[in-house]
NUFI-414681 format. One line per 8 residues: number of its first residue (from 1); their letters; for each residue x, y, z of N, C-alpha, C. Coordinates in pm, whole numbers, plus 50000, padded with zeros to 5 digits. Example, Ala and Ser with C-alpha at 12.3 -4.5 7.8 and 13.67 -1.06 7.14 Angstrom:
BEGIN
1	as	51319 49431 50780 51230 49550 50780 51320 49670 50780 ~ 51285 49775 50708 51367 49894 50714 51290 50003 50787
//
This chain:
BEGIN
1	mnhlattk	67672 94570 28030 67653 94634 28160 67537 94570 28234 ~ 67551 94551 28362 67448 94489 28443 67357 94595 28501 ~ 67238 94615 28442 67148 94721 28484 67083 94692 28618 ~ 67084 94565 28661 67014 94529 28784 67105 94537 28907 ~ 67233 94559 28884 67328 94555 28996 67332 94685 29073 ~ 67276 94793 29015 67287 94924 29078 67160 94957 29156 ~ 67179 95002 29278 67069 95049 29361 67079 95199 29375 ~ 66977 95259 29433 66979 95403 29455 67095 95441 29547
9	ediltasr	67122 95361 29646 67233 95388 29738 67366 95380 29666 ~ 67379 95284 29569 67501 95276 29489 67522 95406 29412 ~ 67415 95459 29357 67422 95582 29279 67465 95699 29367 ~ 67405 95709 29485 67439 95818 29576 67582 95805 29629 ~ 67626 95681 29653 67764 95658 29695 67861 95704 29587 ~ 67829 95671 29463 67914 95713 29351 67915 95865 29339 ~ 67801 95928 29358 67794 96075 29351 67879 96139 29460 ~ 67872 96084 29582 67953 96138 29691 68102 96120 29664
17	elikengw	68138 96006 29606 68279 95982 29573 68329 96083 29471 ~ 68246 96115 29371 68285 96212 29270 68305 96350 29331 ~ 68218 96384 29427 68232 96513 29495 68361 96517 29575 ~ 68390 96409 29646 68513 96402 29726 68637 96421 29639 ~ 68632 96365 29518 68749 96367 29430 68763 96497 29353 ~ 68650 96549 29300 68659 96662 29206 68557 96773 29230 ~ 68482 96767 29340 68385 96872 29367 68253 96852 29295 ~ 68162 96947 29316 68027 96934 29263 68023 96929 29111
25	aavsirav	68115 97000 29046 68113 97007 28900 68131 96869 28835 ~ 68183 96773 28913 68209 96639 28857 68084 96553 28851 ~ 67977 96597 28918 67856 96514 28925 67768 96538 28802 ~ 67745 96432 28728 67654 96434 28614 67596 96295 28598 ~ 67491 96283 28520 67430 96153 28498 67531 96056 28437 ~ 67604 96102 28335 67700 96015 28267 67817 95978 28358 ~ 67865 96075 28435 67979 96048 28524 67941 95945 28631 ~ 67822 95959 28687 67775 95865 28788 67753 95727 28727
33	asrccvsa	67696 95724 28605 67675 95597 28536 67807 95526 28512 ~ 67907 95603 28469 68040 95545 28445 68099 95490 28573 ~ 68084 95564 28684 68138 95518 28812 68066 95390 28858 ~ 67939 95378 28828 67861 95260 28868 67872 95145 28767 ~ 67939 95172 28653 67954 95072 28547 67819 95028 28490 ~ 67732 95128 28470 67602 95102 28409 67579 95207 28301 ~ 67471 95193 28227 67438 95292 28124 67372 95413 28188 ~ 67373 95524 28116 67307 95645 28164 67158 95619 28182
41	gtiynyye	67102 95532 28096 66960 95499 28108 66924 95439 28242 ~ 67017 95363 28299 66993 95303 28431 66977 95411 28537 ~ 67061 95514 28529 67050 95624 28625 66918 95697 28607 ~ 66876 95711 28480 66750 95780 28452 66629 95700 28502 ~ 66647 95571 28528 66539 95492 28588 66510 95539 28730 ~ 66611 95598 28793 66597 95647 28930 66578 95798 28936 ~ 66641 95869 28843 66638 96016 28846 66606 96070 28707 ~ 66504 96154 28701 66461 96209 28572 66557 96315 28519
49	skadligd	66633 96377 28610 66722 96485 28569 66842 96492 28661 ~ 66942 96568 28619 67059 96593 28703 67018 96665 28830 ~ 66921 96757 28818 66875 96832 28936 66821 96738 29044 ~ 66745 96636 29002 66693 96539 29098 66806 96461 29164 ~ 66906 96424 29084 67021 96351 29137 67097 96438 29237 ~ 67118 96564 29203 67189 96655 29292 67113 96672 29423 ~ 66981 96684 29414 66900 96702 29534 66917 96587 29632 ~ 66909 96464 29582 66926 96347 29669 67071 96336 29718
57	tiesvwhe	67165 96375 29634 67306 96369 29674 67334 96466 29789 ~ 67280 96587 29779 67296 96686 29886 67243 96630 30017 ~ 67125 96570 30011 67066 96513 30132 67154 96401 30188 ~ 67211 96318 30101 67293 96207 30147 67425 96256 30206 ~ 67479 96367 30150 67602 96424 30205 67576 96478 30345 ~ 67469 96556 30360 67435 96607 30493 67413 96494 30592 ~ 67349 96386 30544 67323 96272 30632 67453 96207 30677 ~ 67550 96196 30585 67680 96139 30624 67752 96228 30722
65	iffqpqdq	67742 96359 30701 67810 96453 30790 67750 96449 30929 ~ 67617 96453 30935 67550 96458 31065 67485 96324 31098 ~ 67565 96220 31097 67514 96090 31138 67477 96093 31285 ~ 67390 96002 31326 67345 95997 31465 67462 95965 31557 ~ 67494 96051 31654 67606 96023 31744 67577 95903 31834 ~ 67681 95826 31862 67663 95711 31951 67632 95756 32093 ~ 67690 95866 32134 67669 95919 32269 67550 96014 32268 ~ 67436 95969 32319 67315 96051 32320 67325 96169 32416
73	yvfndvea	67434 96175 32493 67455 96286 32587 67457 96420 32515 ~ 67498 96421 32388 67509 96548 32315 67373 96615 32298 ~ 67264 96539 32312 67132 96597 32297 67077 96653 32428 ~ 67157 96645 32533 67114 96698 32662 67213 96798 32721 ~ 67308 96841 32640 67410 96934 32687 67444 97029 32572 ~ 67421 97158 32591 67439 97255 32483 67584 97260 32438 ~ 67678 97263 32534 67821 97265 32500 67859 97143 32417 ~ 67817 97026 32463 67851 96902 32393 67790 96900 32254
81	cvswiyer	67668 96949 32242 67598 96950 32114 67668 97041 32013 ~ 67702 97164 32056 67769 97258 31966 67908 97207 31929 ~ 67978 97148 32024 68110 97091 31995 68098 96980 31890 ~ 67997 96897 31905 67972 96788 31810 67940 96843 31671 ~ 67857 96947 31663 67823 97008 31535 67949 97058 31464 ~ 68036 97126 31538 68158 97179 31478 68252 97065 31435 ~ 68257 96959 31513 68339 96843 31476 68289 96782 31345 ~ 68157 96772 31332 68100 96713 31210 68119 96805 31090
89	lqygnmkf	68111 96937 31112 68136 97032 31004 68280 97021 30955 ~ 68372 97005 31049 68513 96990 31011 68532 96861 30932 ~ 68465 96754 30977 68469 96627 30904 68415 96646 30763 ~ 68301 96714 30750 68240 96736 30619 68330 96817 30528 ~ 68394 96919 30583 68483 97003 30503 68604 96923 30454 ~ 68649 96829 30536 68765 96747 30500 68726 96640 30397 ~ 68610 96577 30416 68567 96469 30328 68509 96521 30196 ~ 68443 96636 30201 68380 96692 30082 68430 96835 30059
97	pgffslhs	68551 96848 30010 68611 96981 29992 68521 97072 29907 ~ 68499 97192 29957 68419 97288 29882 68269 97275 29902 ~ 68224 97173 29975 68080 97153 29992 68014 97271 30061 ~ 68086 97332 30155 68029 97442 30232 68059 97580 30171 ~ 68134 97583 30063 68176 97712 30010 68062 97782 29937 ~ 68072 97914 29925 67971 97990 29852 67968 97948 29706 ~ 68083 97902 29653 68086 97855 29515 67992 97736 29499 ~ 67996 97644 29599 67907 97528 29593 67762 97572 29609
105	fgfikeek	67737 97670 29700 67601 97719 29716 67550 97775 29584 ~ 67637 97847 29511 67599 97902 29382 67573 97792 29281 ~ 67653 97684 29287 67633 97571 29198 67498 97507 29223 ~ 67461 97497 29352 67332 97439 29387 67219 97525 29334 ~ 67237 97656 29334 67135 97748 29284 67102 97719 29139 ~ 67205 97677 29061 67183 97648 28920 67096 97524 28901 ~ 67090 97441 29004 67013 97317 28993 66869 97339 29043 ~ 66807 97446 28995 66669 97482 29031 66658 97500 29181
113	tdgkkrmi	66555 97447 29244 66533 97476 29385 66542 97352 29474 ~ 66551 97234 29415 66546 97112 29497 66665 97103 29591 ~ 66785 97129 29541 66903 97125 29626 66895 97226 29737 ~ 66846 97345 29703 66830 97450 29803 66732 97406 29912 ~ 66623 97342 29873 66524 97296 29970 66584 97191 30062 ~ 66663 97099 30006 66724 96995 30089 66819 97057 30191 ~ 66897 97157 30147 66990 97222 30238 66917 97294 30349 ~ 66810 97368 30313 66733 97442 30413 66667 97346 30512
121	qtwehiln	66621 97231 30462 66561 97131 30551 66663 97083 30655 ~ 66787 97063 30610 66893 97023 30703 66919 97132 30804 ~ 66925 97257 30758 66947 97369 30849 66835 97378 30953 ~ 66711 97360 30908 66598 97365 31001 66606 97252 31102 ~ 66654 97136 31058 66669 97022 31149 66772 97053 31257 ~ 66884 97115 31217 66988 97153 31314 66933 97257 31410 ~ 66863 97356 31357 66807 97463 31442 66707 97407 31542 ~ 66618 97319 31496 66521 97258 31587 66590 97173 31692
129	glcvvlkn	66699 97106 31652 66775 97025 31747 66837 97111 31856 ~ 66888 97228 31819 66945 97319 31918 66839 97364 32018 ~ 66717 97390 31969 66608 97430 32058 66577 97321 32160 ~ 66574 97197 32113 66545 97083 32202 66654 97069 32308 ~ 66780 97079 32266 66890 97066 32360 66887 97177 32464 ~ 66856 97300 32421 66848 97412 32516 66741 97388 32621 ~ 66633 97321 32583 66527 97292 32678 66560 97173 32768 ~ 66644 97081 32716 66675 96959 32791 66795 96972 32884
137	dpkvradv	66881 97069 32858 67006 97080 32935 66976 97121 33079 ~ 67004 97033 33176 66974 97065 33316 67067 97170 33376 ~ 67178 97201 33309 67273 97298 33362 67237 97442 33329 ~ 67142 97462 33238 67104 97597 33199 67036 97667 33316 ~ 67079 97790 33344 67020 97867 33454 66869 97882 33434 ~ 66797 97875 33543 66651 97883 33536 66602 98020 33493 ~ 66683 98125 33513 66639 98260 33484 66685 98312 33346 ~ 66742 98223 33264 66795 98269 33136 66684 98305 33037
145	fdkqftek	66588 98218 33021 66487 98237 32919 66353 98282 32978 ~ 66282 98363 32901 66148 98404 32938 66070 98431 32810 ~ 65954 98494 32820 65870 98518 32703 65934 98618 32606 ~ 66015 98710 32662 66079 98810 32578 66206 98757 32511 ~ 66269 98659 32574 66392 98600 32519 66383 98449 32535 ~ 66356 98380 32426 66324 98238 32430 66441 98151 32386 ~ 66425 98020 32408 66524 97923 32360 66539 97932 32209 ~ 66428 97957 32140 66432 97966 31993 66519 98083 31948
153	qfadilfs	66509 98197 32015 66590 98312 31978 66738 98287 32001 ~ 66771 98222 32113 66912 98192 32140 66963 98088 32041 ~ 66877 97991 32008 66916 97890 31908 66943 97957 31773 ~ 66862 98059 31738 66884 98133 31614 67021 98199 31614 ~ 67060 98255 31728 67191 98320 31739 67303 98218 31723 ~ 67292 98105 31792 67393 98001 31781 67404 97952 31636 ~ 67289 97935 31572 67290 97886 31435 67349 97989 31339 ~ 67323 98117 31364 67383 98222 31282 67535 98216 31292
161	lilvsiir	67585 98195 31413 67731 98185 31433 67787 98062 31361 ~ 67710 97954 31361 67752 97832 31290 67759 97858 31141 ~ 67661 97931 31086 67663 97964 30944 67784 98049 30908 ~ 67815 98145 30993 67932 98229 30970 68058 98143 30970 ~ 68066 98047 31063 68182 97958 31069 68194 97874 30941 ~ 68078 97830 30888 68079 97752 30764 68137 97834 30650 ~ 68092 97958 30637 68140 98043 30528 68289 98073 30542 ~ 68332 98097 30666 68474 98127 30691 68560 98001 30692
169	qdynpssv	68495 97885 30695 68566 97758 30709 68652 97757 30836 ~ 68595 97810 30940 68660 97815 31072 68583 97724 31165 ~ 68641 97610 31196 68569 97509 31274 68618 97498 31417 ~ 68668 97608 31469 68707 97617 31610 68590 97677 31688 ~ 68525 97598 31774 68405 97645 31844 68432 97720 31973 ~ 68559 97749 32005 68593 97803 32137 68517 97931 32171 ~ 68504 98022 32077 68434 98148 32104 68287 98124 32132 ~ 68225 98036 32054 68084 98004 32075 68064 97934 32208
177	lmlinktl	68155 97844 32243 68145 97774 32370 68162 97869 32488 ~ 68249 97969 32472 68267 98069 32578 68138 98149 32596 ~ 68075 98184 32485 67947 98256 32491 67842 98173 32565 ~ 67836 98044 32532 67740 97954 32597 67770 97944 32746 ~ 67897 97926 32779 67936 97910 32918 67901 98031 33002 ~ 67936 98147 32954 67915 98269 33032 67769 98312 33035 ~ 67692 98265 32941 67551 98304 32935 67459 98204 33004 ~ 67478 98077 32973 67386 97976 33024 67430 97915 33156
185	yyylqrsd	67563 97900 33175 67612 97825 33291 67691 97911 33388 ~ 67689 98042 33373 67785 98127 33445 67785 98105 33595 ~ 67667 98083 33651 67659 98068 33797 67733 97945 33847 ~ 67752 97846 33760 67822 97724 33802 67969 97750 33832 ~ 68022 97860 33776 68162 97890 33797 68186 97965 33928 ~ 68081 98007 33995 68096 98078 34122 68075 97980 34236 ~ 68183 97928 34291 68170 97819 34387 68151 97866 34530 ~ 68217 97976 34571 68207 98017 34711 68083 98104 34732
193	sisktkfs	68033 98105 34855 67907 98173 34886 67917 98323 34867 ~ 68034 98382 34894 68050 98527 34879 68036 98566 34733 ~ 68104 98491 34645 68095 98519 34502 67952 98503 34454 ~ 67883 98401 34504 67744 98380 34464 67659 98498 34504 ~ 67681 98551 34627 67603 98664 34675 67629 98787 34589 ~ 67757 98816 34563 67791 98932 34481 67730 98918 34342 ~ 67739 98795 34289 67687 98775 34155 67536 98794 34151 ~ 67467 98745 34254 67322 98754 34254 67274 98899 34257
201	lktlevyd	67352 98988 34321 67314 99129 34327 67324 99195 34191 ~ 67408 99140 34103 67429 99200 33972 67358 99125 33860 ~ 67297 99015 33893 67241 98927 33791 67142 99000 33699 ~ 67046 99071 33760 66944 99137 33678 67005 99239 33583 ~ 67100 99318 33633 67163 99420 33549 67240 99355 33433 ~ 67321 99255 33465 67399 99187 33362 67307 99115 33264 ~ 67205 99051 33319 67112 98974 33235 67041 99065 33136 ~ 66997 99181 33182 66930 99277 33093 67023 99324 32983
209	dwkeiyhf	67152 99348 33017 67249 99388 32915 67265 99280 32809 ~ 67274 99154 32855 67289 99044 32760 67168 99032 32670 ~ 67049 99051 32728 66929 99039 32647 66925 99145 32538 ~ 66968 99267 32572 66971 99373 32471 67068 99337 32359 ~ 67184 99284 32396 67283 99244 32296 67226 99134 32207 ~ 67161 99036 32270 67107 98925 32194 66998 98970 32097 ~ 66908 99058 32145 66801 99107 32058 66861 99180 31938 ~ 66964 99261 31960 67029 99333 31852 67094 99234 31755
217	fyeeniyf	67168 99138 31813 67238 99040 31730 67139 98958 31649 ~ 67030 98919 31712 66929 98838 31645 66868 98912 31527 ~ 66830 99040 31551 66768 99118 31445 66865 99141 31329 ~ 66992 99170 31361 67091 99195 31257 67116 99068 31175 ~ 67120 98952 31241 67152 98830 31170 67036 98775 31089 ~ 66915 98819 31119 66803 98783 31033 66831 98831 30892 ~ 66882 98954 30879 66915 99008 30748 67029 98931 30684 ~ 67125 98889 30766 67237 98811 30713 67188 98677 30657
225	iifllkii	67099 98610 30731 67048 98480 30686 66967 98496 30558 ~ 66883 98601 30553 66806 98626 30431 66899 98649 30313 ~ 67006 98728 30335 67105 98753 30232 67169 98622 30185 ~ 67204 98536 30281 67268 98409 30248 67174 98322 30166 ~ 67047 98317 30204 66951 98235 30132 66929 98288 29991 ~ 66937 98419 29972 66925 98476 29838 67043 98436 29751 ~ 67162 98429 29814 67282 98391 29739 67268 98249 29685 ~ 67212 98161 29768 67205 98021 29724 67075 97991 29653
//
């Protein structure tokens, strides 16, 4: 066996291939060594334990799923960004069957805390990205956010909905996009001056109702996210 022919990327590629073929249970030091045509000792030169290997593999899977989009427009448009996230989730579910399932989350739990930390880091990256896009999108109404209801809170709601979609394996973003459209861009749909006038008279009332709904949804989903993190 050629111990010098294998790189860390070769090892991670082999791990991802094993997941694609047989799920997380197929990943082990010996299985990866066999796929790379090296000894188990070679893998141990890079990873002290299976848990370390799983941690890096999780990170590499997320990286493959959420590769940098060629069209940077997605970082300046909330609709485009959420659509892209759902497209990548669908890709990940197709390429890595079971990766998003609660069974896989439970499997990661068995691998101490490193895999869990890598997953949470990815989630935080997505959440922070949503906050940036909400601030950069020029189409967002100027009166949507304030000190009582911030971009961060709305990003939390969007991310909660994304998590629910992951668990349900439902990668159709239409409902989330409708929520975004009617909340952030609604005034753009009122083209004639009469409609704009009528809408402006009701804006405060409707806006206050939405804020109450969002605050309730946000508070309720905090418990859901905590529950989910406990599961994994």
